[in-house]
C-alpha positions in Angstrom: -83.3 32.2 189.0 -80.4 31.3 186.7 -77.8 32.6 189.2 -79.3 30.5 192.0 -79.3 27.4 189.8 -75.6 28.0 188.8 -74.6 28.5 192.4 -76.4 25.3 193.4 -74.8 23.5 190.5 -71.4 24.8 191.5 -71.9 23.7 195.1 -72.9 20.2 193.9 -69.9 20.0 191.7 -67.5 21.1 194.4 -69.1 18.7 196.9 -68.7 15.8 194.4 -65.0 16.5 194.0 -64.4 15.9 197.8 -65.5 12.3 197.5 -63.4 9.5 196.0 -64.8 7.9 192.9 -65.6 4.8 194.9 -68.0 6.7 197.1 -69.8 8.7 194.4 -73.3 7.6 193.6 -75.2 8.5 190.4 -77.6 11.3 190.8 -81.2 10.2 190.1 -84.1 12.6 189.6 -87.6 11.3 189.2 -89.8 13.4 186.9 -93.5 12.7 187.4 -96.6 14.2 186.0 -99.7 13.6 184.0 -99.9 13.5 180.2 -99.2 16.9 178.7 -97.7 18.3 181.9 -94.4 19.2 180.3 -92.2 16.3 181.6 -90.5 15.7 178.3 -89.7 19.4 177.8 -88.3 19.7 181.3 -86.2 16.6 180.9 -84.8 17.8 177.6 -83.8 21.1 179.3 -82.1 19.3 182.2 -80.3 17.0 179.7 -79.0 20.0 177.8 -78.1 22.2 180.8 -76.8 19.7 183.3 -75.6 16.8 181.0 -78.1 14.4 182.4 -79.5 11.3 180.6 -83.2 10.6 180.5 -84.4 7.0 180.9 -88.1 6.4 180.5 -90.1 3.5 181.7 -90.7 2.6 178.0 -86.9 2.6 177.5 -86.4 0.2 180.4 -89.2 -2.1 179.2 -87.9 -2.2 175.6 -84.4 -3.0 176.9 -85.7 -5.8 179.1 -87.8 -7.2 176.3 -84.9 -7.2 173.9 -82.5 -8.8 176.4 -84.0 -12.3 176.0 -83.6 -12.8 179.7 -86.1 -14.8 181.8 -87.7 -11.6 183.0 -87.9 -10.3 179.4 -89.6 -13.5 178.2 -92.0 -13.4 181.2 -92.9 -9.7 180.4 -93.4 -10.5 176.7 -95.7 -13.4 177.6 -97.8 -11.1 179.9 -98.0 -8.4 177.2 -99.0 -10.9 174.5 -101.8 -12.2 176.7 -103.0 -8.6 177.1 -102.5 -8.6 180.9 -101.3 -5.8 183.1 -97.6 -5.8 183.8 -96.5 -6.7 187.3 -95.5 -3.8 189.6 -92.3 -5.5 190.8 
């Protein structure tokens, strides 16, 4: 398994080098699963092995709430009223 993963990683790295920096897009991997399914552990392993950065929904929400933007104030008001956050 490790050999296959290293080969896949090597291919991905080689492919990325053929593009100019203007065309390169960030790689995004969505990790989904129920509570206790091992998402955090798998994310930690991918961070260590592939140099990825984990961003959780909680991280995004905290950042938005701390930004003092219109959206952040709206979300804070919704949370203070005990309502469910909007999906969009």
